[in-house]
C-alpha positions as CSV (number, residue, x, y, z in Angstrom):
1,M,68.3,109.1,96.6
2,T,67.3,110.4,93.2
3,V,69.5,109.8,90.1
4,Q,69.2,111.8,87.0
5,T,71.1,112.4,83.8
6,E,72.5,115.9,83.3
7,G,74.2,116.1,79.9
8,K,76.4,113.1,79.7
9,R,76.8,112.4,83.4
10,K,74.6,110.8,86.0
11,V,74.0,112.8,89.1
12,S,72.6,111.6,92.4
13,R,71.1,113.8,95.0
14,E,69.3,113.4,98.3
15,I,65.9,115.0,97.8
16,E,63.5,115.6,100.7
17,Y,59.9,114.6,99.9
18,F,57.0,116.1,101.8
19,N,53.6,114.6,102.5
20,L,50.9,116.2,100.3
21,D,48.6,116.6,103.3
22,V,51.3,118.6,105.1
23,I,51.9,120.9,102.1
24,I,48.3,121.6,101.7
25,S,47.6,122.2,105.4
26,V,50.6,124.6,105.7
27,G,49.7,126.4,102.5
28,Y,46.2,127.0,103.8
29,R,47.5,128.4,107.1
30,V,50.2,130.8,105.8
31,K,49.2,134.4,105.9
32,S,51.1,136.0,103.1
33,Q,50.7,137.0,99.4
34,R,52.4,133.7,98.4
35,G,50.1,131.7,100.7
36,T,47.1,133.4,99.0
37,Q,48.4,132.5,95.6
38,F,48.9,128.9,96.7
39,R,45.3,128.7,98.0
40,Q,43.9,130.1,94.8
41,W,46.0,127.7,92.7
42,A,45.1,124.7,94.9
43,T,41.4,125.6,95.1
44,Q,41.3,125.9,91.3
45,R,43.0,122.5,90.8
46,L,40.6,120.8,93.3
47,K,37.6,122.4,91.7
48,E,38.7,121.2,88.2
49,Y,39.2,117.7,89.6
50,L,35.9,117.6,91.3
51,V,34.0,118.8,88.3
52,Q,35.9,116.9,85.5
53,G,37.2,114.0,87.5
54,Y,40.8,114.7,86.3
55,V,43.3,117.5,85.9
56,I,45.5,118.0,82.9
57,N,49.1,119.2,83.1
58,E,48.9,121.5,80.1
59,K,52.6,122.3,79.9
60,R,53.6,118.6,80.0
61,L,50.9,117.8,77.4
62,A,52.2,120.5,75.1
63,E,55.8,119.1,75.5
64,K,54.6,115.6,74.7
65,Q,52.7,116.8,71.6
66,M,55.8,118.5,70.3
67,H,57.9,115.3,70.9
68,L,55.2,113.3,69.1
69,Q,55.2,115.7,66.1
70,T,59.0,115.4,65.9
71,L,58.7,111.6,65.8
72,K,56.0,111.7,63.2
73,T,58.2,114.0,61.0
74,G,61.1,111.6,61.4
75,I,59.0,108.6,60.4
76,R,57.7,110.5,57.4
77,I,61.2,111.2,56.3
78,V,62.3,107.6,56.7
79,S,59.3,106.3,54.9
80,R,60.0,108.5,51.9
81,A,63.6,107.3,51.8
82,I,62.5,103.6,51.5
C-alpha cells in the first residue's frame, strides 16, 4: 500500500511493483518500436553506469537545484530583514 498526499488529502493506493530483472528481460524480448526504444534507453543507462560508475537523473537534479535556489532566496530575504 502506498500513501501519498494529493493537495490537502492523503490517498492510499495498491501499487503493483515488478522485479527489475523481469522488466529488463521482457523489454529485451519485445519486438516492437517501443521495445526498441526501451533497449536503446536501457543500453545507454547501463553504458553510462559502467563507464562513470553512476547515473544522474538530470530532471530530478534540476528540480532540486530550483528548490535550493528558492530556499537561498528566502534566506537572503530573511537575512536582510534582521
